C-alpha positions in Angstrom: -36.0 21.8 -18.0 -36.4 22.7 -21.6 -34.2 21.3 -24.6 -32.5 24.2 -26.4 -33.3 24.0 -30.2 -29.7 22.6 -31.4 -30.1 19.6 -28.6 -33.1 18.9 -30.7 -32.2 19.3 -34.3 -30.1 16.2 -35.5 -27.7 17.4 -38.5 -25.1 15.2 -40.8 -22.7 17.0 -42.1 -20.5 15.6 -44.8 -16.7 17.1 -45.9 -15.6 16.5 -49.0 -12.1 17.0 -51.0 -13.0 18.9 -54.3 -9.7 18.9 -56.9 -9.8 21.5 -59.3 -7.0 21.4 -62.3 -6.6 24.4 -64.8 -5.8 23.4 -67.9 -3.4 24.9 -69.4 -3.0 25.4 -72.4 0.4 24.0 -74.5 2.8 27.2 -76.2 2.3 27.0 -79.4 4.8 27.8 -82.3 5.2 30.8 -84.7 7.8 32.6 -87.0 8.7 35.7 -87.3 11.5 37.9 -89.1 14.5 40.1 -86.8 15.8 42.2 -90.1 16.8 38.9 -92.4 16.7 36.2 -89.5 13.7 34.4 -89.2 12.9 33.6 -85.6 10.7 30.7 -83.7 8.0 32.4 -80.9 6.6 29.9 -78.2 3.2 31.7 -76.9 -0.5 30.4 -75.6 -1.9 32.5 -78.7 -1.5 34.4 -81.8 -2.9 37.3 -79.8 0.4 36.8 -77.2 2.6 36.2 -80.1 1.6 39.5 -82.3 2.2 41.6 -79.0 5.3 40.0 -78.5 6.1 41.0 -81.6 5.9 44.0 -81.6 7.5 44.8 -78.1 10.8 43.2 -79.9 10.5 44.4 -82.8 10.1 41.5 -84.9 7.9 41.2 -87.8 5.3 38.4 -87.3 5.0 36.2 -90.2 2.1 33.3 -88.6 2.0 30.1 -87.0 4.6 27.3 -87.9 3.0 24.3 -89.1 
């Protein structure tokens, strides 16, 4: 009786685990003004800080030094 192709082929399967980590940026501090009060904002980027200032009605100053 003829063998089917799967019986004739020897296959080797290797299974492994790959760990993928996404680097999460640490927040950066920025200054803003709420009227006469200086506010410190933590955001992932300057663009995020500017968007937050626009949404909250703050005046964006810049990066904390």
